[in-house]
Backbone as numpy.savetxt, mean C-alpha at the origin, in Angstrom:
# Nx Ny Nz CAx CAy CAz Cx Cy Cz
-16.55 -5.50 2.97 -15.64 -4.39 2.70 -14.56 -4.85 1.71
-14.22 -3.97 0.82 -13.23 -4.28 -0.21 -11.83 -4.37 0.41
-11.04 -5.31 -0.08 -9.67 -5.47 0.41 -8.83 -4.27 0.02
-7.89 -3.94 0.90 -6.97 -2.85 0.60 -5.84 -3.36 -0.29
-5.06 -2.43 -0.80 -3.87 -2.79 -1.59 -3.00 -3.76 -0.78
-2.72 -3.41 0.49 -1.84 -4.23 1.32 -2.40 -5.65 1.47
-3.69 -5.77 1.75 -4.29 -7.10 1.91 -4.15 -7.92 0.63
-4.43 -7.29 -0.49 -4.35 -8.00 -1.78 -2.91 -8.38 -2.12
-1.96 -7.50 -1.82 -0.55 -7.79 -2.08 -0.08 -8.95 -1.20
-0.39 -8.88 0.09 0.03 -9.94 1.00 -0.60 -11.28 0.65
-1.79 -11.25 0.08 -2.46 -12.49 -0.33 -1.97 -12.99 -1.69
-1.05 -12.24 -2.32 -0.49 -12.66 -3.60 -1.40 -12.41 -4.80
-2.39 -11.55 -4.62 -3.36 -11.29 -5.70 -2.86 -10.26 -6.70
-1.95 -9.39 -6.27 -1.46 -8.31 -7.13 0.06 -8.17 -6.96
0.69 -7.53 -7.93 2.12 -7.24 -7.87 2.35 -5.97 -7.05
3.55 -5.83 -6.52 3.87 -4.65 -5.71 3.64 -3.35 -6.49
4.03 -3.35 -7.76 3.95 -2.15 -8.58 2.53 -1.61 -8.74
1.54 -2.41 -8.43 0.14 -1.98 -8.51 -0.14 -0.82 -7.57
0.79 -0.57 -6.63 0.62 0.55 -5.71 0.44 1.86 -6.48
1.08 1.96 -7.64 0.95 3.18 -8.46 -0.49 3.37 -8.93
-1.13 2.28 -9.35 -2.53 2.35 -9.80 -3.45 2.74 -8.65
-3.20 2.15 -7.48 -4.01 2.49 -6.30 -3.84 3.95 -5.93
-2.60 4.44 -5.99 -2.33 5.84 -5.65 -3.04 6.77 -6.63
-3.02 6.42 -7.90 -3.68 7.23 -8.92 -5.19 7.26 -8.69
-5.76 6.09 -8.44 -7.20 6.00 -8.20 -7.60 6.84 -6.99
-6.81 6.75 -5.92 -7.09 7.54 -4.72 -7.01 9.04 -5.05
-5.97 9.43 -5.79 -5.75 10.84 -6.10 -6.81 11.45 -6.99
-7.48 10.63 -7.78 -8.50 11.15 -8.68 -9.91 10.94 -8.13
-10.00 10.34 -6.95 -11.31 10.08 -6.35 -11.61 11.05 -5.22
-12.63 10.71 -4.45 -13.01 11.58 -3.33 -13.05 10.82 -2.01
-12.21 9.78 -1.91 -12.15 8.99 -0.68 -11.64 9.88 0.46
-12.33 9.92 1.59 -11.94 10.80 2.69 -10.70 10.33 3.45
-10.30 9.08 3.26 -9.14 8.55 3.98 -7.84 9.12 3.41
-6.78 9.08 4.23 -5.46 9.44 3.72 -5.04 8.35 2.74
-4.03 8.64 1.94 -3.55 7.64 0.98 -3.12 6.37 1.69
-2.39 6.51 2.78 -1.91 5.32 3.48 -3.04 4.52 4.11
-4.07 5.20 4.60 -5.25 4.48 5.11 -5.92 3.74 3.96
-6.04 4.39 2.83 -6.65 3.79 1.64 -5.87 2.54 1.20
-4.55 2.62 1.27 -3.71 1.48 0.88 -3.67 0.39 1.94
-4.02 0.75 3.18 -4.00 -0.21 4.27 -2.66 -0.28 4.99
-1.83 0.73 4.81 -0.50 0.74 5.42 -0.55 1.24 6.86
0.30 0.66 7.70 0.41 1.16 9.07 1.46 2.27 9.12
1.65 2.85 10.29 2.54 4.00 10.43 3.99 3.67 10.05
4.46 2.50 10.48 5.84 2.10 10.16 6.03 1.97 8.65
5.05 1.36 7.99 5.12 1.18 6.53 5.06 2.52 5.81
4.19 3.39 6.29 4.07 4.73 5.70 5.39 5.49 5.84
5.98 5.45 7.03 7.24 6.16 7.26 8.35 5.62 6.35
8.43 4.31 6.23 9.46 3.70 5.38 9.27 4.12 3.93
8.03 4.10 3.48 7.72 4.45 2.09 8.09 5.91 1.81
7.73 6.81 2.73 7.98 8.24 2.53 9.45 8.58 2.75
10.04 8.06 3.81 11.41 8.44 4.18 12.48 7.75 3.36
12.26 6.47 3.03 13.31 5.68 2.38 12.96 5.38 0.93
11.72 4.92 0.70 11.31 4.66 -0.67 10.56 3.35 -0.82
10.19 3.07 -2.07 9.37 1.89 -2.36 10.05 0.58 -1.98
11.38 0.49 -2.15 12.07 -0.75 -1.81 11.94 -1.08 -0.32
12.00 -0.05 0.51 11.85 -0.26 1.96 10.44 -0.74 2.29
9.45 -0.16 1.63 8.07 -0.59 1.85 7.90 -2.03 1.38
8.43 -2.35 0.20 8.32 -3.72 -0.32 8.94 -4.71 0.66
10.11 -4.38 1.22 10.77 -5.27 2.19 9.88 -5.51 3.40
9.29 -4.45 3.93 8.40 -4.59 5.10 7.20 -5.47 4.77
6.60 -5.25 3.63 5.42 -6.03 3.25 5.79 -7.49 2.96
6.92 -7.70 2.30 7.32 -9.06 1.95 7.57 -9.90 3.19
8.02 -9.27 4.27 8.24 -10.00 5.52 6.93 -10.48 6.14
5.80 -9.87 5.71 4.49 -10.24 6.26 3.72 -11.22 5.37
4.27 -11.51 4.20 3.53 -12.38 3.26 3.35 -13.77 3.85
2.24 -14.37 3.46 1.89 -15.70 3.94 2.78 -16.75 3.30
């Protein structure tokens, strides 16, 4: 199975800003998952991203980096 955005970001393979590319790809495709499922985000991360913004999501993800 292909790694999600979150897995690749936490592994240091991509920059945070790549989330925009992933969102665009999801929006133009026919993936049945929600955007957050597609990105690999959990409920807390999704809420932070939607309610507060990208900086809040980046902070949550950065705390999980290896």
